[in-house]
C-alpha positions in Angstrom: -0.9 28.1 1.6 -0.9 24.9 -0.4 -4.1 23.1 -1.1 -3.3 19.5 -1.9 -5.2 16.3 -2.9 -4.5 13.0 -1.4 -5.1 10.9 -4.5 -5.9 7.6 -2.7 -9.2 7.3 -4.6 -7.1 7.5 -7.8 -4.5 5.0 -6.7 -5.6 2.4 -9.3 -4.6 4.7 -12.1 -1.0 4.5 -13.4 1.2 7.2 -11.9 1.3 9.3 -15.0 -2.5 9.2 -15.4 -3.0 9.9 -11.8 -0.9 13.0 -11.9 -2.7 14.2 -15.1 -6.1 13.6 -13.5 -5.1 15.7 -10.4 -4.0 18.5 -12.7 -7.2 18.3 -14.8 -9.3 18.6 -11.6 -7.4 21.8 -10.8 -5.0 20.9 -8.0 -1.5 22.3 -8.0 -0.3 19.9 -5.2 -0.4 16.2 -4.3 0.0 14.7 -0.9 1.4 11.3 -1.9 -0.2 8.5 0.1 0.3 4.7 -0.1 0.2 3.1 -3.5 1.0 -0.6 -4.0 3.6 -0.2 -6.7 5.3 2.8 -5.1 4.9 3.1 -1.4 2.7 0.3 0.0 1.2 0.3 3.5 3.6 -1.1 6.2 6.1 -2.6 3.6 9.4 -1.5 2.1 8.9 1.1 -0.7 8.7 -0.4 -4.2 9.8 2.7 -6.0 13.0 2.2 -8.0 14.9 4.7 -10.0 12.6 4.2 -13.1 9.4 4.7 -11.1 10.7 7.8 -9.4 11.8 9.2 -12.8 8.4 8.4 -14.3 6.7 10.3 -11.4 9.1 13.3 -11.8 8.4 13.4 -15.5 4.7 13.5 -15.0 5.0 16.3 -12.4 7.1 18.3 -14.9 4.7 17.8 -17.7 1.7 18.9 -15.6 3.2 21.5 -13.3 1.8 19.6 -10.3 4.1 19.5 -7.3 4.3 17.0 -4.4 3.5 19.1 -1.3 4.1 16.1 1.1 4.6 12.4 1.2 2.7 10.3 3.7 4.1 6.8 4.4 2.7 4.5 7.1 5.1 2.2 9.0 5.1 0.4 12.3 7.9 2.6 13.7 6.2 2.7 17.1 5.2 -0.9 17.3 6.1 -2.7 20.5 7.5 -5.6 18.4 11.2 -4.7 18.0 11.7 -6.6 14.8 8.8 -4.7 13.1 10.1 -1.4 14.5 13.6 -2.0 13.1 12.1 -2.9 9.7 10.0 0.2 9.8 13.1 2.4 10.3 14.7 0.8 7.3 11.5 1.5 5.3 11.5 5.1 6.5 15.2 5.6 5.5 14.4 4.5 1.9 11.2 6.6 1.7 13.1 9.6 2.9 15.5 9.1 0.0 12.7 8.8 -2.5 11.0 11.9 -1.1 14.2 13.9 -1.6 14.5 12.5 -5.1 11.0 13.8 -5.9 12.1 17.3 -4.9 9.7 17.3 -1.9 10.8 18.6 1.5 7.8 17.6 3.6 6.7 14.2 5.0 3.8 13.3 7.3 2.8 10.3 9.2 0.9 8.9 12.2 2.3 8.0 15.6 1.3 4.3 15.1 1.9 1.9 18.0 -0.8 0.3 20.1 -3.1 2.1 22.5 -3.4 -0.9 24.8 0.5 -0.9 25.0 1.0 2.8 25.0 4.0 3.0 27.3 5.9 0.4 25.3 4.8 2.0 22.0 6.0 5.5 23.1 9.4 4.0 24.1 9.6 2.4 20.6 8.6 5.8 19.0 11.5 7.6 20.8 14.0 4.9 19.7 12.8 5.4 16.1 13.1 9.2 16.5 16.7 8.9 17.7 17.6 6.9 14.6 15.6 8.9 12.0 15.8 12.5 13.1 19.4 12.8 11.9 18.3 11.4 8.5 15.5 13.9 8.1 17.9 16.7 9.1 20.6 15.6 6.7 18.1 15.5 3.8 16.5 18.8 4.7 13.0 17.2 5.1 10.5 18.4 7.6 8.0 16.1 9.4 4.4 16.6 10.5 2.8 14.1 12.8 -0.9 13.3 13.4 -2.8 11.5 16.1 -4.8 8.7 14.5 -7.5 6.5 16.0 -5.9 3.3 17.3 -2.4 4.8 17.7 -0.7 4.9 21.0 -1.5 8.6 21.1 -5.0 9.4 19.8 -6.0 12.6 21.6 -5.1 16.2 20.5 -3.6 17.7 23.6 -1.1 14.9 24.4 -0.3 14.6 20.7 0.6 18.3 20.5 2.7 17.9 23.7 4.5 14.9 22.2 5.3 16.8 19.0 6.6 19.7 21.1 8.8 17.3 23.2 10.7 16.3 20.0 11.9 19.9 20.2 12.8 20.4 16.6 11.4 23.5 14.7 10.9 21.3 11.6 8.8 18.7 13.4 5.2 19.9 13.6 1.6 18.9 14.1 -1.1 17.8 11.6 -4.8 18.2 12.6 -6.9 15.6 10.8 -10.6 16.9 10.7 -12.2 13.5 10.1 -10.5 12.3 13.4 -12.1 15.2 15.3 -14.4 13.1 17.5 -11.5 10.9 18.5 -9.1 13.8 19.1 -11.5 15.3 21.7 -10.8 12.3 23.9 -14.1 12.4 25.9 -17.9 12.4 25.5 -18.4 16.1 25.9 -18.2 16.9 22.2 -15.4 18.2 20.1 -14.2 21.8 20.8 -12.5 22.3 17.4 -11.3 25.9 18.1 -9.7 24.9 21.4 -7.9 22.0 19.8 -6.6 24.0 16.9 -5.5 26.9 19.1 -3.8 24.5 21.5 -1.5 23.4 18.6 -0.6 27.0 18.1 2.5 27.5 16.0 3.0 23.8 15.7 0.0 23.5 13.4 1.5 23.3 9.9 -0.9 20.9 8.1 -4.6 20.0 8.1 -6.4 17.1 6.6 -9.9 17.9 5.4 -12.8 15.5 5.2 -16.1 15.1 7.1 -17.0 12.5 9.6 -19.9 11.5 11.9 -19.7 11.8 15.7 -19.4 8.2 16.5 -20.4 8.8 20.1 -23.6 10.8 19.5 -25.8 12.0 22.2 -26.2 8.5 23.8 -23.0 6.8 22.8 -25.0 4.5 20.6 -24.7 6.3 17.3 -23.1 3.1 16.1 -23.7 -0.3 17.7 -20.7 -2.7 17.4 -20.6 -6.3 18.2 -19.4 -7.8 20.5 -20.3 -5.1 23.0 -17.2 -3.3 24.3 -15.1 -3.9 21.2 -12.2 -1.4 21.1 -12.7 -0.8 17.3 -12.4 2.8 16.2 -14.8 4.3 13.8 -14.5 7.4 11.5 -15.2 8.3 8.0 -13.5 10.5 5.3 -16.5 12.1 3.6 -17.2 15.2 1.5 -17.6 18.4 3.6 -21.2 18.6 4.7 -21.9 14.9 4.7 -20.9 14.4 8.3 -21.0 16.4 11.6 -17.7 18.2 11.8 -18.4 21.9 12.6 -16.9 23.5 9.5 -17.7 27.1 10.5 -15.6 26.5 13.7 -12.9 24.7 11.8 -12.4 27.2 8.9 -13.1 30.2 11.1 -10.4 29.3 13.6 -7.9 28.6 10.8 -8.6 32.0 9.4 -8.2 33.6 12.9 -4.9 31.8 13.3 -3.7 33.0 9.8 -3.0 29.4 8.9 -0.5 29.2 6.1 0.5 25.6 5.9 -0.8 22.7 3.8 -4.5 21.8 3.5 -5.1 18.4 2.1 -8.4 17.1 0.8 -8.5 13.5 1.9 -11.9 12.0 1.1 -11.8 8.3 0.7 -15.4 7.2 0.7 -16.5 7.9 -2.9 -14.2 6.1 -5.4 -17.1 5.9 -7.9 -17.2 9.7 -8.0 -13.6 10.5 -7.1 -13.2 13.3 -9.6 -16.5 15.1 -8.7 -15.7 14.7 -5.0 -12.2 16.1 -5.4 -13.5 19.0 -7.5 -16.1 19.8 -4.8 -13.5 19.7 -2.0 -11.1 22.0 -3.9 -13.8 24.6 -4.5 -14.9 24.6 -0.9 -11.4 24.7 0.6 -10.4 27.4 -1.7 -13.5 29.4 -0.8 -12.8 29.1 2.9 -9.1 29.4 3.1 -7.6 31.1 0.0 -8.9 34.5 0.8 
């Protein structure tokens, strides 16, 4: 199993310093998430040959490896112009990932929940164009359901991944999305959701979150009433309400042997301490 750090809280450091900091904290793997000068949100990758070479040099110097690359593009957007642009961005980022020596990419379904049918159709168009590129480069893909995507709930998300029908396209369970993944007000049955993903579960994102629904549905009050805004946090383990005994216990029962990424975003002022804490806890729970 690989325990990786999403270095988003370190994104303001130059690439070489970021990699060195990850190594100093004790991680052997990075999950590369968006950085403005390398792979910005929803825009064409900025990484040129020099930046890729700089990143590779820093990896060699420290012994850190890139376990996965996580770009975010509007590849399921119902706007066809944006979708076509997203496919171009994907093609370039797949090339960059291969140049980094990484063979795993992750992303979200994207799209719009209020236009779910159109968004799913766009998703399949993008899949038809991109699956041959992934296959040619030998890069696997893990997909996660994200709040405000066209697919936000665990069971249909796993079913959608299975429908792609490729052994190298698998599922990512994101723990801080737990209370959205459940899809109802009855609470989040983490063991059931993890077990439903079965052999498709190849990656987990680990951070804590509060149950935004709470016992009354009024844990958070948003204005105007009825706004469709989605709420979740990416906190240190123990700072929210995810049932970690159930989460880690089920992963151990399933003999999980994929990638586990610490993805806390809330504490940039204590990014190093937070990342150290997460590494220690994840190692204790899973590296047994």
